[in-house]
Every structure is written in structure tokens, then in C-alpha cells.
N, C-alpha and C positions, 0 to 999 in steps of 0.2 A: 380885982376879980370880976366886978360888974362889967368892965370894959371887954373882958374876954368873952363873957356870956353874950353880950350884945354883938360882938364881932361874929359869933357863930349863930346869931339869930335866935338866941334864947332870951325871951322877954316875959316869960310867965313860969309859974310853978309846973304847969303841965308840960311845957317845952323842956324844962329841966328834968322832969321825970322821964320823958322820952329820950333825952340825951343819955341818961343813966342806963335806960334799957338798951339803947344803941351801943354804948360802950361795953355793957355786959355781953350783948350778942356778939360783938366783934371779938371779945376775949374768948368766949366759948368757941367761936368759929376758928380762931387762931390756935387754940389748944389742941385741935385735931392734928395739927402738924407735929406738935411735941409728942403726942401719943404715938403717932406713926413712927417718928424718929426713934423714940425709946424702945418701941416694940421691935423695930428693925435691928437696933443695936443689940438687944437681948437675943434675937434669933441669929444674928450675924448674917442676915440677908434682908432684902427689901420685902416687907410685909405690910399689909393694910389690915389692921385689926377691926373687928366689928365696931368698937367704940369710935373709930374714925368716922364711920358713916353716921352713927347716932349724933355725934357732936356736929357733923356737917349738917344733918337734917334740922336739929333743934336750933343751932346757930343760924342757919339759913332762913328758917321760918321766922325767927325773931328779927333778923336783919330785914327780911321782907316786910314785916309789920312796921318796923322803924321807917323803911323807905316809903311805904304807903302813907304813913303819918306825915313824913316830911315832904311827900310828893316829889321824890327824887327818882326820875325815870331810869337812871343808870343802875341804882340799887335795885329797883323793882324788876327790871328786865334781867339783870344778872342773877339775882337770887331766885326768881320764879323758875328759871330754867334749871338752876342748880338743885332746887328742892325736888324737882321731878327726878333728876338723876340720882340724888341721894336716896330717895324713897325707893326707887327701882332697884338700886343695889341692895338695900335691906331686904326687899322681897326676893331677889335672886339668891341671897345668902340663905334665907329661910327655906326656900324651895330646895336648894342644894343639900341642906341638912336633912330635910324631909326625905329626899330621894336616896340619900346615903343610908338612912336608918330604916326607911320604910314606914316611918311614923312622923307626925308633926311634932316639932320641938318648939319650946317657948323661945321667942326672940331674945337674944342676949345682947345687952348694950355693950 
């Protein structure tokens, strides 16, 4: 096990904690596809539920933090752009609901 950790550059408890954060973030980010798939199967058409965008946003933010800690420019650049897009979609969904009802609605994850 020690050799595996060393291979991945994990040589302290802090690095191990960040590895766990990174794995959690990637899991959360990946779950968005399962949510989208299950929602589409249920509706019998392609849909993107609100939860997809929330998992994208929180998974992306956590992956961005992990990338910043690890100083990995590919993760940093990829997630920074994605986080903006995910947040913007949540805002657009919120505005759409407000426009349809004439009142502000609470954001639904």
C-alpha cells in the first residue's frame, strides 16, 4: 500500500486527506451522469434534471480545490470553466421558474 501511495505522490497525512477529497469529488462529479441517465430512462426521453447541475457544480468546485492543492493545471483550467457553466445553468433554471410563475422560487437541487 505504501508503494502505491508513493507512486501517486502521497507522502503525508495531508496529501492522503486531499486524495480522499479528490476521490470524493470525482465520485460526486460522476454521479451526475447516473442521475441524468436514470431520469431520462424514467421519462423515456433525454432530460437533464436540476440535480445534474448541482452535482456538476459541487463536484466541479471540489475538483477545482483538489486541482489547486495539487497544482495540476489541466484540472484547474478544466474545472474553472465548467464551474462557471454549471452555475450559469442553475441561474437560468431559477430565472425560468421565476418567469413562468411570476415569483421567485427556491432553488431545487
